[in-house]
N, C-alpha and C positions, 0 to 999 in steps of 0.2 A: 407828743416829740415826736417828730421828726427818725430818726436814730432807731427809738424806740419798736416805730413801726416795720422799720426794713428788717429786723427778727423777726419782728411776730409775723410778718408774711412771710419769709423765709422758713421758717417753722413748721407753719401751716402748711405749703408745699413741701416740707418733707413729710409732713404726718401724712399727708393726701397723696402728693404725686400729682398732683392736681395744678396744670401750667397757667391754673389763672392766678395763683400765688407768685407765680416767680414773677410773672407780668405785674402784680402789682407793687409787687420789692421792688422791680426796672425801674415803676412809675413814682415808686418816692425816693430811690435815687435821683432818678432824675431831674422831678423837684426839687432834691437839695442840692446839685450842681446847678441848677438856673438859676432857685430864688431865696436858701437860705445862703448858703458857698458867698463866703467875700471872696473871689477870686484877687483884689488886690492888695490881703492881707493873709492869705492866706487859711480865712477863720469861720467858722458860724456864727450866722447872728441869731442871738440870743432871743430878741423877742422884735416881731416883727407887726408894724400897726398896719403898714400896708404894704402890699409884696412888691407893687412897681416901684417905688422909692428906690434913688440911689442911696447907696452903702454910704452915701455923707450926708447923707438928710439927718438933719436932728431930729426927727421922731423914728430913724434908723437904725441908731448911732449906737444902741446896746448888744454889747460883744457876750463870746463864752465868758461864763465864769468860772468861777473855779470848782465849781462841782458838775457841773454838764459838761465842760470839756473831758476832764479827767475821767467820769464815768461814766456818760451816756454815748456821747462820741468814741470813746475807748474800744467800751464794752462791744457797740455794734461793733468797731474793725475786727476785734479780735473772737468773737461769737462768729461773724461771719467766717473770718482764713480758719479757724477750727472745724464748722461744718464741713466747706467747701472740700477742705483735708479730705476727711473722714468719706464724703461721698465720691473720692476721686480713688476710694482704694479699694 
């Protein structure tokens, strides 16, 4: 799950200070932007059989469900906001 990977890598960065973990965080964020986000409908794809398929392709039509959207994606955003804010204090 990409949203949990973002938090995991960012947590590793905070614990170690090693910039490779921040780079990994941003790599996952870039992957989400490029391959998981559905820019036309503003959603994450729930399931990808092949990342290169168009969002309208029948094999790639599953969208965020009621659990993933509010929990995992929301958690990722709230965790990053809180963690970054504490770093700037």
